[in-house]
PyMOL Python script that loads the backbone (N, CA, C, O; Angstrom):
from pymol import cmd

cmd.read_pdbstr("""\
ATOM      1  N   UNK A   1      -3.545 -55.593 -77.534  1.00  0.00           N
ATOM      2  CA  UNK A   1      -2.608 -54.088 -77.199  1.00  0.00           C
ATOM      3  C   UNK A   1      -1.286 -54.135 -77.669  1.00  0.00           C
ATOM      4  O   UNK A   1      -0.774 -53.051 -77.944  1.00  0.00           O
ATOM      5  N   UNK A   2      -0.704 -55.030 -77.801  1.00  0.00           N
ATOM      6  CA  UNK A   2       0.556 -54.617 -77.673  1.00  0.00           C
ATOM      7  C   UNK A   2       0.847 -54.148 -79.646  1.00  0.00           C
ATOM      8  O   UNK A   2       1.838 -53.552 -80.066  1.00  0.00           O
ATOM      9  N   UNK A   3       0.075 -54.473 -80.206  1.00  0.00           N
ATOM     10  CA  UNK A   3      -0.394 -54.422 -82.226  1.00  0.00           C
ATOM     11  C   UNK A   3      -0.009 -53.331 -82.067  1.00  0.00           C
ATOM     12  O   UNK A   3       0.990 -52.713 -82.437  1.00  0.00           O
ATOM     13  N   UNK A   4      -1.236 -53.008 -81.227  1.00  0.00           N
ATOM     14  CA  UNK A   4      -1.158 -51.544 -81.772  1.00  0.00           C
ATOM     15  C   UNK A   4      -0.753 -50.378 -81.216  1.00  0.00           C
ATOM     16  O   UNK A   4      -1.183 -49.245 -81.434  1.00  0.00           O
ATOM     17  N   UNK A   5       0.271 -50.802 -80.340  1.00  0.00           N
ATOM     18  CA  UNK A   5       1.114 -49.349 -79.588  1.00  0.00           C
ATOM     19  C   UNK A   5       2.565 -49.499 -81.014  1.00  0.00           C
ATOM     20  O   UNK A   5       3.244 -48.583 -81.476  1.00  0.00           O
ATOM     21  N   UNK A   6       2.592 -50.579 -81.265  1.00  0.00           N
ATOM     22  CA  UNK A   6       3.715 -50.927 -82.636  1.00  0.00           C
ATOM     23  C   UNK A   6       3.220 -50.204 -83.693  1.00  0.00           C
ATOM     24  O   UNK A   6       4.024 -49.818 -84.542  1.00  0.00           O
ATOM     25  N   UNK A   7       1.710 -49.869 -83.841  1.00  0.00           N
ATOM     26  CA  UNK A   7       1.177 -49.746 -85.513  1.00  0.00           C
ATOM     27  C   UNK A   7       1.326 -47.863 -85.265  1.00  0.00           C
ATOM     28  O   UNK A   7       1.724 -47.056 -86.105  1.00  0.00           O
ATOM     29  N   UNK A   8       0.866 -47.581 -83.862  1.00  0.00           N
ATOM     30  CA  UNK A   8       0.817 -46.017 -83.631  1.00  0.00           C
ATOM     31  C   UNK A   8       1.961 -45.227 -83.836  1.00  0.00           C
ATOM     32  O   UNK A   8       2.127 -44.137 -84.384  1.00  0.00           O
ATOM     33  N   UNK A   9       3.182 -46.515 -82.921  1.00  0.00           N
ATOM     34  CA  UNK A   9       5.249 -45.541 -82.984  1.00  0.00           C
ATOM     35  C   UNK A   9       4.789 -45.423 -85.067  1.00  0.00           C
ATOM     36  O   UNK A   9       4.925 -44.512 -85.884  1.00  0.00           O
ATOM     37  N   UNK A  10       4.404 -46.431 -85.138  1.00  0.00           N
ATOM     38  CA  UNK A  10       4.742 -46.808 -86.738  1.00  0.00           C
ATOM     39  C   UNK A  10       4.374 -45.343 -87.399  1.00  0.00           C
ATOM     40  O   UNK A  10       5.231 -44.619 -87.906  1.00  0.00           O
ATOM     41  N   UNK A  11       2.910 -44.998 -87.315  1.00  0.00           N
ATOM     42  CA  UNK A  11       2.678 -44.094 -87.940  1.00  0.00           C
ATOM     43  C   UNK A  11       2.916 -42.898 -86.957  1.00  0.00           C
ATOM     44  O   UNK A  11       2.779 -41.875 -87.628  1.00  0.00           O
ATOM     45  N   UNK A  12       3.126 -42.675 -86.041  1.00  0.00           N
ATOM     46  CA  UNK A  12       3.462 -41.309 -85.522  1.00  0.00           C
ATOM     47  C   UNK A  12       5.062 -40.866 -85.861  1.00  0.00           C
ATOM     48  O   UNK A  12       5.548 -39.739 -85.944  1.00  0.00           O
ATOM     49  N   UNK A  13       5.914 -42.682 -86.085  1.00  0.00           N
ATOM     50  CA  UNK A  13       7.011 -42.277 -86.852  1.00  0.00           C
ATOM     51  C   UNK A  13       7.032 -41.598 -88.548  1.00  0.00           C
ATOM     52  O   UNK A  13       7.983 -40.948 -88.982  1.00  0.00           O
ATOM     53  N   UNK A  14       5.981 -41.866 -89.213  1.00  0.00           N
ATOM     54  CA  UNK A  14       5.748 -41.086 -90.228  1.00  0.00           C
ATOM     55  C   UNK A  14       5.034 -39.720 -89.953  1.00  0.00           C
ATOM     56  O   UNK A  14       5.070 -38.759 -90.721  1.00  0.00           O
ATOM     57  N   UNK A  15       4.704 -39.742 -89.344  1.00  0.00           N
ATOM     58  CA  UNK A  15       4.232 -38.046 -89.477  1.00  0.00           C
ATOM     59  C   UNK A  15       5.278 -37.454 -88.912  1.00  0.00           C
ATOM     60  O   UNK A  15       5.576 -36.312 -89.263  1.00  0.00           O
ATOM     61  N   UNK A  16       5.843 -37.972 -88.166  1.00  0.00           N
ATOM     62  CA  UNK A  16       7.053 -36.673 -88.064  1.00  0.00           C
ATOM     63  C   UNK A  16       8.496 -36.631 -89.054  1.00  0.00           C
ATOM     64  O   UNK A  16       9.413 -35.824 -88.905  1.00  0.00           O
ATOM     65  N   UNK A  17       8.428 -37.727 -90.096  1.00  0.00           N
ATOM     66  CA  UNK A  17       9.011 -37.968 -91.810  1.00  0.00           C
ATOM     67  C   UNK A  17       8.331 -37.078 -91.865  1.00  0.00           C
ATOM     68  O   UNK A  17       8.802 -36.028 -91.429  1.00  0.00           O
ATOM     69  N   UNK A  18       7.105 -37.059 -92.344  1.00  0.00           N
ATOM     70  CA  UNK A  18       6.666 -36.041 -93.047  1.00  0.00           C
ATOM     71  C   UNK A  18       5.981 -34.733 -92.534  1.00  0.00           C
ATOM     72  O   UNK A  18       5.447 -34.001 -93.367  1.00  0.00           O
ATOM     73  N   UNK A  19       5.969 -34.499 -91.612  1.00  0.00           N
ATOM     74  CA  UNK A  19       6.163 -33.155 -90.455  1.00  0.00           C
ATOM     75  C   UNK A  19       8.054 -32.511 -91.421  1.00  0.00           C
ATOM     76  O   UNK A  19       8.248 -31.649 -92.277  1.00  0.00           O
ATOM     77  N   UNK A  20       9.034 -33.478 -90.685  1.00  0.00           N
ATOM     78  CA  UNK A  20      10.361 -32.877 -91.301  1.00  0.00           C
ATOM     79  C   UNK A  20      10.358 -31.906 -93.110  1.00  0.00           C
ATOM     80  O   UNK A  20      10.645 -30.786 -93.531  1.00  0.00           O
ATOM     81  N   UNK A  21       9.876 -33.128 -93.618  1.00  0.00           N
ATOM     82  CA  UNK A  21       9.649 -32.829 -95.356  1.00  0.00           C
ATOM     83  C   UNK A  21       9.032 -31.577 -95.389  1.00  0.00           C
ATOM     84  O   UNK A  21       9.674 -30.635 -95.854  1.00  0.00           O
ATOM     85  N   UNK A  22       7.821 -31.394 -94.947  1.00  0.00           N
ATOM     86  CA  UNK A  22       7.164 -30.256 -94.962  1.00  0.00           C
ATOM     87  C   UNK A  22       8.331 -29.062 -95.002  1.00  0.00           C
ATOM     88  O   UNK A  22       8.769 -28.307 -95.871  1.00  0.00           O
ATOM     89  N   UNK A  23       8.584 -29.291 -93.661  1.00  0.00           N
ATOM     90  CA  UNK A  23       9.567 -27.217 -93.293  1.00  0.00           C
ATOM     91  C   UNK A  23      10.141 -27.625 -94.308  1.00  0.00           C
ATOM     92  O   UNK A  23       9.923 -27.381 -95.495  1.00  0.00           O
ATOM     93  N   UNK A  24      11.002 -28.356 -93.745  1.00  0.00           N
ATOM     94  CA  UNK A  24      12.614 -28.491 -95.496  1.00  0.00           C
ATOM     95  C   UNK A  24      11.973 -28.002 -96.840  1.00  0.00           C
ATOM     96  O   UNK A  24      12.541 -27.097 -97.450  1.00  0.00           O
ATOM     97  N   UNK A  25      10.684 -28.616 -97.389  1.00  0.00           N
ATOM     98  CA  UNK A  25      10.273 -27.509 -98.076  1.00  0.00           C
ATOM     99  C   UNK A  25       9.531 -26.590 -98.183  1.00  0.00           C
ATOM    100  O   UNK A  25       9.521 -26.539 -99.413  1.00  0.00           O
ATOM    101  N   UNK A  26       9.178 -26.159 -98.014  1.00  0.00           N
ATOM    102  CA  UNK A  26       8.680 -24.653 -97.028  1.00  0.00           C
ATOM    103  C   UNK A  26       9.669 -23.726 -96.825  1.00  0.00           C
ATOM    104  O   UNK A  26       9.382 -22.574 -96.499  1.00  0.00           O
ATOM    105  N   UNK A  27      11.123 -24.196 -97.022  1.00  0.00           N
ATOM    106  CA  UNK A  27      11.781 -23.187 -96.466  1.00  0.00           C
ATOM    107  C   UNK A  27      12.544 -23.005 -98.103  1.00  0.00           C
ATOM    108  O   UNK A  27      13.116 -22.089 -98.694  1.00  0.00           O
ATOM    109  N   UNK A  28      12.142 -24.583 -98.443  1.00  0.00           N
ATOM    110  CA  UNK A  28      13.118 -24.475-100.064  1.00  0.00           C
ATOM    111  C   UNK A  28      11.714 -23.242-101.253  1.00  0.00           C
ATOM    112  O   UNK A  28      12.025 -22.839-102.374  1.00  0.00           O
ATOM    113  N   UNK A  29      10.806 -23.036-100.815  1.00  0.00           N
ATOM    114  CA  UNK A  29       9.192 -22.816-101.283  1.00  0.00           C
ATOM    115  C   UNK A  29       9.851 -21.243-101.381  1.00  0.00           C
ATOM    116  O   UNK A  29       9.924 -20.616-102.438  1.00  0.00           O
ATOM    117  N   UNK A  30      10.567 -20.467 -99.344  1.00  0.00           N
ATOM    118  CA  UNK A  30      11.366 -19.384 -99.081  1.00  0.00           C
ATOM    119  C   UNK A  30      12.161 -18.422-100.155  1.00  0.00           C
ATOM    120  O   UNK A  30      12.845 -17.481 -99.752  1.00  0.00           O
TER     121      UNK A  30
END
""", "prot")
cmd.dss("prot")
cmd.show_as("cartoon", "prot")
cmd.util.cbc("prot")
cmd.orient("prot")
């Protein structure tokens, strides 16, 4: 369960990073 939590945390952190870069790219496009 502990390993699962760590993996989920890493995935959510990556998703947040990708989301931020995606919004930045969208702003640059406009």
